[in-house]
N, C-alpha and C positions, 0 to 999 in steps of 0.2 A: 163624640170628639167631633170637633167642627175639621174639615178637610177642605181649604182655600183652594178652590182651582184643582183643584183635583175630582175625580170621580166619584160618586158613594161607591163607599164598601159594599161587599156582599155578605147579603147576611145568611151567615150560618147555625143551625142549629146543632148540638152535640149534646151525647149522651152517653155516660163515663159508668164503668162501674168495674171491680175488683175484688181479687175472691183470694182467701187463700185458706189451708188445712193445715190447723193446729198453730200457726202463728208466733213463732214462724216455723214452718212448712213450704209445701207445695203452691205456687198460687198463680193466678192467673187474670189477664186484665182484657177489658175490649171499648171500644169506642166507635160509636156511629155517628156519624158526621152526614146531615142532610142539607141539602141546596138544592134547591130550583127543581125541588122532589123529584132529584136522585143523592140513591145512599151508598156512601161507605162504608168500609165497616173495617174497624185497624184489629187486630186481636196480638197477644201473645202468651208468654210461661214464663214462669220462673221456678225452679227448682227446691232452692231456699229463698223465700223471703217473709214479708210479714204483708196483715192484709191494707197497712197503709202508705206501702212501697208500692203495691199491686195499685193502687185506686188512685196516686199522685202519678203512677205512668201512663194510665187511660188519658191522661188530661193532656202530659206532658207531650205523649206520642197523636195523641189529638189535634192540639193546637199546632206543633210541631208539623205536622201532615198540608199545613194551611198553605196553599203558594202564591199569596197574596195577603196582605192587611183584609181583616175580615171585621165585621159585626160579628161578634156569634153570642149565646144562647148557650152556656153551659148549664144542664142541667147533673147533676151528682147524687144518690145518696150516701156520701160523707161527709160528715159534716167537721170530719177533720182538712179537709182539700177547701170546700166551699165555708168554713169560717174565717180559715187563715187571709183569705182576700175581704170576706164582709166583715168583718170586725178586726180589718186592719193588723193582724198580724204579722205577716209579712212582711210590712214597713217598717214595721219593730227590726223583728229579725233582719232583716236586710241593713236596717241604720245601725244595729250592736254586732254588726260583725259575724252573722249567723248562728247569734247566742238566744239562747229561748230565755225565759224570765227570771229560768235560774244561774243564768251566767253560763249553759252548758253548750255544746255542739250541738246544732240543732241536726234531729236523727231523718234520714233521707237525704243531708244538704245538697248533693251532687244534683237528688233528681229538683229539689226546690231554687236551686240556682240554676237549671234549664228554665226551669218554669216561668220565675222572676223578667227574662227579658219577653216571653212568651206573651205576657197576661199586660207588658207597654206595647209592644206591638200591637196586637190585638184591641177591640173595644168588646171587653170581655163582660156578660151580664153571670155570674153565679148563682142558680137559682138549687136548692134544693130539695129533695123529691126519694119524701119516703121511701125507702125500700118496698122489694113485696106488698108494694100495694094497687096492685093491679095498673102499672103504669106500662102501655106494652113497649116502648121503647126500652126503660127499665129493666123490664123483665126478662129481652132479649138480650141485651148486655149483659147481665146476668148469669143467663144460659152457657151463653159463645164464654165468658170471663173463666166459668165451672168446667167445661170443656177444656177450658185450656190447662185447668189448675189439676184436673187432673190426668193431661197426655202431660206435664211437668211430673207427676208425682208416677208416672209409670216407665218413669224414665226417659221416653221419647223426647229427644234435643226438642227444646221450647225454643221455638221461635218465633218473631213477629210476623205478622203477614197481613195482606192487604187484600176483602174479597171485592 
């Protein structure tokens, strides 16, 4: 992204993951934001959700937490999220009134509508990482998302938090 007359964008690395038991069932999500050697962990859960909703929530909460326009390398093990951008699905969904190729209303519509302006605001590169393949940050995200899922399953109040 070219930014004439403005300071260069901060470069942020983000790892995200979601977890769900039952699909639908209790779920959790996590995002780890890394900037200039510092980490910020965001997480939360929901009593009744799907895996795709949790994967997408993690990305939306991570990008939404950025206080200024940033250049972002976002790593996710969700092909649902990564392909939506890298294969251009989201652009077609937007153009077609948020309908999928079958002319049906998009699942997780409200999250996709939150997601859309965030990827327009930030310069985001979506990178797929294989889950459970010894990637340190993906594994941490998974552990935290599972903890949040388990809290939601136990009936604990599932709230989003920042560490």
